[in-house]
VOGU-3710 file (C-alpha; in Angstrom, 3 decimals, decimal comma):
1> mdgsagesse> 156,030/13,649/19,508  159,124/12,606/18,348  160,161/8,985/17,981  163,387/6,856/18,736  165,352/8,633/15,873  164,488/12,289/17,539  165,526/10,887/20,871  168,714/9,589/19,406  169,431/12,872/17,408  169,083/14,939/20,592
11> sgsivsssqs> 171,274/13,150/22,817  174,239/12,979/20,040  173,860/16,877/19,965  174,816/17,301/23,500  177,578/15,121/23,210  178,891/16,929/20,128  178,362/20,086/22,039  180,496/19,006/24,815  183,231/18,003/22,539  183,136/21,363/21,015
21> skngahdddg> 183,525/23,260/24,017  186,540/21,304/25,094  188,220/21,905/21,706  187,377/25,613/22,150  185,625/25,682/18,987  182,758/28,454/19,235  180,908/30,635/16,644  180,968/34,281/16,748  177,676/34,254/18,916  179,096/32,560/21,695
31> cprqvspvri> 177,450/29,090/20,691  179,585/25,625/19,966  180,448/25,140/16,384  179,972/21,892/15,010  183,053/19,994/14,539  183,395/16,375/12,729  185,126/13,460/14,624  189,062/13,483/14,008  190,530/10,136/13,405  193,306/8,780/15,289
41> dgsrntspmg> 195,839/9,575/12,684  194,809/13,513/13,096  192,984/13,158/9,662  189,406/14,304/9,359  186,625/11,807/9,073  184,209/13,132/6,385  182,107/10,067/5,719  178,579/10,100/6,579  178,947/7,187/8,816  181,215/9,285/10,773
51> rvglrntsps> 178,313/11,784/11,549  176,492/9,684/13,747  175,611/11,753/16,736  176,325/15,340/15,209  173,685/18,189/15,760  171,055/18,061/12,816  170,591/21,389/11,510  168,083/20,953/8,994  164,951/23,329/8,846  162,980/20,294/9,796
61> rqkviktkpr> 164,870/19,593/13,092  165,863/23,143/14,316  164,607/23,468/17,996  161,321/25,470/18,149  161,322/27,902/21,002  157,698/27,858/22,740  156,528/30,807/24,823  153,957/30,481/27,751  150,713/32,089/27,090  150,123/35,389/28,796
71> gldeetiatf> 148,360/35,691/32,146  148,266/31,954/32,089  150,970/29,906/34,158  151,187/25,937/33,415  152,090/23,726/35,841  153,661/19,898/35,184  152,178/17,125/36,330  153,774/14,103/37,753  151,596/11,039/37,127  150,178/12,034/33,599
81> gkvvhpdvqm> 152,229/12,349/30,412  152,124/16,229/29,036  150,619/16,307/25,743  152,866/17,886/22,947  151,570/19,609/19,731  154,349/21,250/17,462  153,996/24,769/16,555  152,716/25,227/12,886  153,739/28,740/11,195  151,343/30,532/9,503
91> edsiwamlpe> 151,355/34,003/7,461  149,937/36,945/9,206  148,212/37,969/5,901  146,410/34,753/5,520  144,729/34,975/8,978  144,315/38,681/8,122  142,098/37,763/5,322  139,944/34,989/7,288  136,338/35,815/7,006  134,706/36,416/10,631
101> dllneilvrv> 132,679/32,896/10,590  135,141/31,027/9,508  137,650/32,459/12,364  135,002/31,740/14,606  135,008/28,475/13,570  138,416/27,871/14,099  138,593/29,454/17,624  135,705/27,554/19,390  137,982/24,719/18,516  141,057/26,113/20,755
111> ppfmifrlrs> 141,206/24,689/24,102  139,393/27,156/26,178  142,483/27,861/28,131  144,003/28,993/25,344  141,822/31,907/24,995  143,950/33,837/27,689  146,895/33,760/24,984  144,589/34,380/21,989  143,111/37,577/23,665  146,691/39,021/23,249
121> vckrwnsilq> 147,410/38,269/19,802  145,369/41,489/18,252  142,686/43,632/19,039  140,465/41,827/16,465  140,717/38,530/18,185  140,173/39,853/21,599  136,990/41,492/20,125  135,656/38,676/18,319  136,402/36,302/21,690  133,794/38,840/23,584
131> dssflkfhsq> 131,407/39,059/20,866  127,762/37,296/20,595  128,613/35,513/17,557  131,463/33,567/18,981  129,692/32,528/22,077  126,812/31,095/19,392  129,381/29,296/17,896  130,735/28,074/21,038  127,430/26,832/22,520  127,161/24,389/19,605
141> vpshgpcllt> 130,587/22,544/19,648  130,833/19,670/21,957  132,420/20,593/25,699  135,791/20,458/26,390  135,634/17,927/28,577  135,764/17,722/32,790  138,375/19,471/34,741  139,087/19,879/38,145  139,192/23,523/39,860  140,934/24,014/43,124
151> fwknphtpqc> 140,534/27,240/44,994  142,235/28,577/47,876  143,670/32,064/49,327  147,124/32,332/49,922  146,897/34,331/52,602  144,258/36,732/51,173  144,621/36,594/47,388  142,438/34,064/45,850  144,319/31,272/43,898  142,800/29,096/41,314
161> svfslplkaw> 144,185/25,865/39,320  142,284/23,767/37,034  143,476/20,509/35,951  142,352/19,400/32,293  141,553/15,654/31,796  141,605/15,872/28,437  144,884/17,676/27,978  146,119/16,213/30,747  147,824/19,464/32,539  147,386/22,252/35,010
171> yripftflpq> 146,461/25,610/34,005  146,446/28,377/36,640  143,364/30,981/36,025  143,696/34,607/37,659  141,030/35,130/40,445  141,633/38,383/41,516  138,327/39,695/40,441  136,720/37,775/43,317  135,822/40,162/46,261  137,281/39,328/49,726
181> wafwlvgssg> 134,563/37,863/51,558  133,972/35,169/48,728  135,629/32,212/50,777  133,661/29,282/50,417  133,635/27,214/47,178  129,968/25,965/46,866  130,177/24,149/43,292  130,012/24,188/39,739  127,694/23,408/36,977  127,443/23,924/33,394
191> glvcfsgldg> 130,519/26,613/33,346  129,686/28,557/36,256  131,290/28,453/39,771  129,435/29,320/43,219  130,778/30,846/46,178  129,587/32,045/49,344  131,016/34,055/52,483  130,271/36,405/55,352  130,677/40,060/54,152  130,609/41,377/58,021
201> ltfktlvcnp> 127,511/39,932/59,289  125,627/39,385/56,128  125,825/36,124/54,497  126,148/36,412/50,747  126,217/34,223/47,372  127,988/34,933/43,995  128,116/32,898/40,857  131,214/33,904/38,188  132,164/32,670/35,119  136,295/31,891/35,393
211> ltqtwrtlps> 137,035/32,270/31,681  135,112/35,142/31,116  136,264/36,663/34,277  132,546/38,008/35,179  130,519/37,763/38,221  127,790/39,056/40,113  126,599/38,742/43,935  122,940/37,381/44,252  120,034/38,838/45,899  119,933/38,614/49,859
221> mhynqqrqli> 117,742/35,296/50,872  114,876/35,844/53,079  116,637/34,618/56,230  120,208/35,848/56,613  122,021/32,987/58,058  124,906/30,759/56,896  123,061/27,888/54,589  124,013/24,569/52,947  124,021/25,510/49,103  124,138/23,803/45,689
231> mvvdridrsf> 123,773/24,833/42,418  122,499/23,754/39,033  122,455/24,989/35,527  119,972/24,391/32,882  121,782/24,786/29,762  118,996/24,510/27,692  116,810/26,909/29,449  120,100/28,915/29,950  119,377/29,292/33,445  120,463/28,373/36,750
241> kviatgdiyg> 119,077/27,622/40,680  120,579/27,630/43,736  119,200/25,712/46,642  119,710/26,538/49,980  118,326/23,843/52,592  118,883/23,856/56,669  121,905/26,133/57,942  125,295/25,034/58,740  124,543/24,826/62,567  121,648/22,559/62,150
251> dkslptevyd> 118,531/24,883/62,615  115,323/22,862/61,628  113,377/25,827/61,558  114,652/27,036/58,355  112,382/26,835/55,041  114,090/25,676/51,684  114,890/28,354/49,437  115,577/28,434/45,944  117,144/31,219/43,672  115,782/31,427/39,997
261> skldrwslhq> 118,213/33,227/37,776  115,154/34,124/35,352  113,204/35,450/38,260  116,156/37,007/39,941  114,905/36,338/43,325  114,408/33,381/46,175  111,314/31,390/46,860  110,414/29,974/49,925  109,568/26,351/49,923  108,748/23,426/52,485
271> impavnlcss> 110,855/23,252/55,931  112,922/19,880/55,656  111,270/17,342/58,146  112,948/17,026/61,410  115,666/14,329/60,870  119,151/13,731/61,987  121,462/14,514/58,891  124,857/12,515/58,557  126,496/14,883/56,413  126,049/18,310/54,985
281> kmaycdsrly> 127,199/16,731/51,597  124,386/16,868/48,981  124,222/15,386/45,252  121,899/16,531/42,704  120,688/13,966/40,352  117,582/13,998/38,242  116,081/17,421/39,353  116,447/15,682/42,817  118,436/16,590/45,737  119,708/13,798/47,969
291> lealsplglm> 120,928/14,522/51,682  122,079/10,957/54,128  119,834/10,868/57,200  120,339/8,583/60,150  117,010/9,082/61,702  114,894/7,946/59,927  117,624/5,904/58,344  118,124/6,341/54,546  117,636/9,515/52,332  116,163/12,820/52,457
301> myrldtgywe> 115,335/13,578/48,817  113,849/17,207/47,695  112,213/17,320/44,379  112,850/20,894/42,802  109,900/20,549/40,388  107,023/20,005/43,402  109,301/21,942/46,112  108,654/19,055/48,831  110,918/16,578/50,599  110,596/12,963/50,728
311> hipakfprsl> 112,224/10,107/52,736  113,839/6,916/51,141  114,121/4,197/52,982  117,302/3,184/51,893  119,625/1,521/54,552  123,054/2,183/54,097  125,730/-0,747/54,261  126,941/-1,942/57,515  130,045/-0,827/59,074  130,259/2,266/57,106
321> ldgylvagtq> 132,452/4,573/58,664  131,901/7,600/56,577  129,763/8,078/53,483  129,578/10,629/50,451  127,053/10,951/48,277  127,882/11,672/44,432  125,627/12,255/41,713  126,282/10,295/37,991  124,777/10,526/34,965  121,664/9,367/33,885
331> krlflvgrig> 119,837/8,942/37,205  123,008/7,315/38,528  123,241/8,091/42,352  126,553/6,914/44,079  127,630/6,279/47,828  131,205/6,229/48,513  132,500/5,346/51,772  134,808/3,395/54,000  133,865/-0,295/55,468  135,511/-1,725/58,869
341> lystlqsmri> 136,001/-0,985/62,339  139,549/-1,563/62,384  142,494/0,224/60,143  143,946/-3,379/58,930  140,459/-4,376/58,051  139,235/-1,036/56,172  138,564/-0,707/52,522  136,917/2,116/50,316  133,817/1,015/48,451  131,274/2,407/45,847
351> weldhakitw> 127,796/1,572/45,857  124,868/2,446/43,525  121,490/3,126/44,567  118,746/0,271/42,875  115,789/2,862/42,647  113,316/-0,038/42,229  114,501/-2,127/45,373  115,559/1,157/47,416  118,636/-0,866/48,268  122,495/-0,196/47,779
361> veisrmppky> 124,367/-2,279/45,200  128,239/-2,831/45,601  129,778/-1,959/41,953  133,448/-1,449/42,790  136,106/-1,524/45,694  139,223/0,579/45,885  142,553/-1,688/45,271  144,443/-1,795/48,913  147,320/-0,032/47,398  145,608/3,126/46,208
371> frallrlsae> 143,665/2,777/49,682  146,693/2,592/51,409  148,783/5,677/49,683  145,500/7,948/50,102  144,524/7,258/53,800  147,858/6,247/55,703  145,907/6,488/59,095  142,579/5,183/59,966  141,232/8,169/61,270  142,474/10,724/58,458
381> rfecfgqdnl> 139,544/12,642/56,600  139,012/12,580/53,025  137,172/14,359/50,435  135,137/12,924/47,764  132,819/14,506/44,711  132,063/13,183/41,266  130,783/14,396/37,928  129,568/12,330/34,691  130,351/8,704/36,252  133,786/10,323/37,453
391> icftswnqgk> 134,675/10,248/41,061  137,763/11,956/42,762  139,150/11,558/46,146  141,451/13,756/48,174  143,180/13,846/51,348  144,295/16,307/53,640  147,708/15,204/53,946  148,073/13,944/50,415  149,614/16,380/47,610  147,814/14,267/44,777
401> gllydvdkkv> 144,011/13,192/44,011  142,939/9,576/43,099  140,440/9,650/40,073  138,185/6,615/39,044  136,279/6,121/35,935  132,936/4,288/36,750  132,141/3,283/33,288  135,938/2,139/32,097  136,608/0,993/36,039  139,760/2,703/35,851
411> wswiagcalq> 141,910/4,258/39,102  144,368/6,765/38,075  146,774/9,474/40,424  146,482/13,218/39,883  149,420/15,016/40,910  150,402/18,535/41,201  150,975/21,643/43,552  147,444/22,883/43,351  146,334/20,059/45,538  148,917/20,370/48,356
421> syncqvcfye> 147,130/23,468/49,728  145,805/22,346/53,465  142,693/24,831/52,603  142,194/23,762/49,029  139,021/23,227/47,688  137,994/21,093/44,934  135,280/20,535/42,626  134,894/19,330/39,121  134,271/22,048/36,807  133,241/22,502/32,693
431> prfdaciy> 134,997/25,258/31,228  132,314/27,173/28,708  132,396/30,613/27,568  128,675/30,593/26,815  127,630/30,171/30,586  126,138/33,227/31,325  125,731/34,644/35,119  122,294/36,246/34,521
//
């Protein structure tokens, strides 16, 4: 980034351009010509001190015009400062002589959203980015970091924007490859995104990789009813599972179904015991699926390894108006919700489940200024989701999101047009090229 000296140089160039245009001094191409300041007595000032504020025309200060990546629109945000990286010129012949393994080492360290730009550089790069050797290199480098994926249809065309927390910028990814029936965003895990929808009278589910633009429809479930779904990815095993609990209308007679990508089929498991669920929101943590229950009070837990349901008598905090279960890292399970019966006494709090004592322990409270800005009305609804000890809050009437880092205990706003759509669906997303849909 430019320092204070660079800023003063830019402001001086604006002044000198304005003065030049008034004096009618222009180059042949129509641009203002640099003119030295004139003294009151009419003589030209040629001293170095008299050139303060003039345009710096040295090669090191020449303005570099940046181009947008092809097929990728970037949206600026209001809260976070945008990271600017200077362009570095390199001869084409040097890139052409690079060995393929060295080129792979370079490309896998490029931010994943820049791949859309790199694909259009040349045919060689486009083929390398789709090669198995590049995907192998990519699987060995650290993750890009968490992102927020927003999805909506405007009015019938799928739209998708991704906010990169490491890069602090919004990027738009084309989602026109999705079929029209893909309407509900189920969630994301390990670089894959899951959608569901009704194709006529048939309930369907699909998984896709937004970076590679690949997708496929999963086989039909045993029971053709709209279900509550959650997807989990096992990167070590290079597979994924989709868990279908009861249907959205509360039918308790449907057995739990689990899709295994290695077997490419759904398997039937135990029917969930007769309980009164608080919400359809689920959290997957440490190979266990958790749901809130009112009767019996506590949590319903589904063990993926055994295929059976269990009840955990973890009583919720008093005066809890609405709660969301959020999965963290290292077996951590959070409960996020509002406390208080009156709007002036309400507050947003975060609890963590003590697995040994089976109790909720308060770990944080949302500062009042953030709570008033997020929920202006006491009855206003909000959404909450999390990943890797990051918790994000979104409100239907707000064009921004609120992010909380559990480890650092830091609150921050995320603003941008991607969160302003009333039918916008949001989830955390980890961009990965090596995430396979099979």
